[in-house]
N, C-alpha and C positions, 0 to 999 in steps of 0.2 A: 498511181492515182491520176484522176483526170483534173486538168487545170481548171480552177474556178477563181474568178476575180478577187474574192474576199479571203482566199486561203493562202497559207504559207507552208513551205516545206522546210522542216528543221533537219539539218545534217551536221556532221562533225566538222564541216568546212564553212558553216555559217547558215544563215536563214535566206531562203529564196522566196520572194514575193511572186505569187503566180501572175499578178498583173504585169510584172516585168517580162514575163515569158510569153503570155498570150499575144498573138498577132505577129510574133517573130517567126521567120522561116526556120525549119529544122537545120541544125548545124550552127546556130547562133551562139555566141559566147555571152554568158550572163555573169555579172559580178555579185557576190554575196555580201552581206553586211560586214564580213570579216576581211573583205578585199580579195577573197579567193575567186578563181575563175572556174565555172562549170560550163558544160556545153549541152544544149538541148538537142538530143538525138532521137530520131523516130524509132519507136520500139519495133523489134523484129520478133519473129516466132521464137527465136532463141531466148529473148528477154521474157516473153510470156511463159515459156516453159520453165526457165530457171527461177522466175519470181512468182510462180503459181503457188497458191495456198496448198500445203501438203497434208493430206490425211494418211498417205502411204508414201513409200519410197518412189521417186520418179525415175523414168528412163532418161539418162543423160544425153545431151546432144551428140556426144561422141559415138554413142550407140545408135541414135536415131539416124544419123547420116549414113552409116553403113547399111542399116536395115533398108532405108529407102533405095539405096543403090542396088543392094542384093536382090530385092524382090521386084525391082523395076517400077517403083511407085510413080504413078502419073495421074494427071487430071482425068476424071471420067470413070475411075475405077469404083467398084463397090466392095467395101471392106466390113468384116465383122470383127469386133473386138470383144473378147470374153474377159471381163475384169476391167472395169472403167478406172478404178483407183482414183487418183486426183484429177484425171482428165488432161494431164499434160501431153501424154502420148496421143490422145484423141485430138487435141488441138493441133499437134504437128501433122497428123495424118490429114485432117480436114483442110489445112492450109495448102496442101499439095493437090488434093483431090478436087477442090473447088475449080470451077463453078458447077460442073456437071456430075461430079462424083459424090459419094455419100458414105459416111461412117455410121454403122449400126452397132452401138455399144451396149453391153449387158452387164449388170451387176446385181448383187443381192443385198447390199448394205445401203439403206436410204441415207444415212449420214454422209457416207462417202460420195454418193450420187449428188447430194445437195452441194457439196464443196466443188465437185467436178463441174456441175452445171454453172456455177459462178465463174470458175476459171475459163470455161469454154465461151461463156458470154462476154467476159472481159476481153478476150482475144478476138471477138467478133466472128466466131465460127459456128454459132448456134444453128444457122440456116443449113449447114451441111452435116449436122449430127442429129441422130435420133437415139435417145437414151431410154432404155427400158429395164424395169426391174424384172429379172427372170433368171432362174437357176438352170443353166443349160446342162448341168450335170444330170439332172433328173427329168428334164423336159422330154416328153414323149414325141413331140413334133417339133422339128427345127423351124425357127422363124424366118430363115432366109435360105435361098438356094442359088447355085451358079454364081457365087461370089468370087472375086479375084484373089482375095487374101483373107485368111483368118489369123488374127493375132491373139495370143493367149498370155495373160499376165495373172497367173494363179500359182498358189503354192504347190499344187499337184496337177500340172498341165497334162500329164499322160492320161488322166481320167477323161478328158474331153476330146481326145484325138478322134475317136469314132464319130462324135458329133461334128467336129470340124470337117471331117471327110465328107459327111452328108451335105454340108453347105457349100463346099468348094466345087468349082468347075474343074474339068479335067486340066491338069497341069497347073492348077491354082497353087498359090504359095501358102505355106504354114510357117508361122513365126511364134516362138515362145521365149519369154523372159525368164531366165533361171538363175537365181542368186548363187546356187551351189552346184557342184559337180555331181552330187548324188541325184539331184533332179534331172540333170542331163542324161545320166545313165538310164534311168527309168523311162524317160521320154523317148530317147533314141530307140529303145527296145519296142516301145508301143508304136512308134512310127513305122518301123520295119514290119511289125505284125499287121498293120493296117494299110499296107501297100502304098507307102510313101517312098520316094527316091530322092536323090541329090541331097542327102542329109549332111548338113554342115553345122558344126558347133564352134563358136568363136568367142574371143574376148578382145575388146578394142582398148588399146592403151594410148593415151595422149599425154605428151610431156611438153610443157611450155618452156620457152627459152627467153631469158632476160637479155635482149639484144641492146647493148650499149657500147659506145666507143671504147675500145681497149679493154673491156671487162665483161664480155659476153659469156654467159654461163647458163646452166639449167636452173630453173626456178626452184627455190627451197620448198615451196608449197606445191602440192600436187594432189589430184584426185586419184586415189588408188583403185582398188577393185570396186566396180559398181555392179556388174552383172555379167552373166554369160548369155549368149543369144543362140538359139537353135533355129535352123532353117530346114525346110523340106518342101518337096513338090508332090502333089497328088498324081499318081499314075494308075492305070487300069491294066492289071496283069492277069491273064487267065491262069487258073490253078495249075495247068500243065507246064506253064512257063515259070511260075513262081518257084517250082522245085529247082530249076536251073539257077535261079538267083539266090538260093538259100545261102546265108553267110557261111564262109569257111573259117574255121578257127585259125587264127594267125599263129604262126610258129615263132618262138622267141628268136631274136637276132643273136647270132654268134659273134661275140666280140673277141676274136682271136687273130693275132697278127699272122699266124701260120696259115689261116684260111685264105685261099686265093681264088679269084674268079676264073673259071675255065673258059668263060666267054670272051675274055680279053687277055690274050697271051702277052701282048705288048706291055700291059700294066704289070703283069706278073714278072716279066723279065726285068722291068725297071726296078721293082722292089728288090729282086735278087741282086 
């Protein structure tokens, strides 16, 4: 909420009068009517993401951080997002792309878009986002071209891989949010068929630690599985060379203690 002189904030640790907070610098300690101390901290993009109104499942900061590093997200880039959802991912992207970059986000659900628009406005990122109602699965003409990144957050991301390819520049990054491994399998196959390379599928795990004198331990509460993330890069391979890159069926590993590597005789002798 935005602080207003006549408003109060009711919490489990007491009531906070906004008039006591307004005018104080960020980081100031404020005393509630119950004698508890709270601190006025400036909200970050993490706060806007985690506190956004949710119409759909959001992408958590633990995943956002790796995505940003993996695709080399930076100011000035042009990004297409297929599936706006709650707008939390859009907000995160815009916060890094600004002031010269831009996010073009597309969705088909007007109710979701209305909620996303409020979340993006609340975070102050509207200037760097263009939201459009458009079904890219059936669109005959792509709305963008030569973009740096295409991000897909749909239940069937493999369907829009050809469309993403048309919009990406050479070497551009493709990212998809996939809650299940079944989605990853179908997506990876579609990426290979559409001439994408550097395909990587990951899951990010974060575990918090309760650090206290003499009794440091893992936190009892934790966020378990949130999503899998698939990455790929658009390449341009002539048909004659694609035959060379055709995937080879992997042979099952032999787990036998009797099997020894002929490439390292020293290891074999040590085992003996």
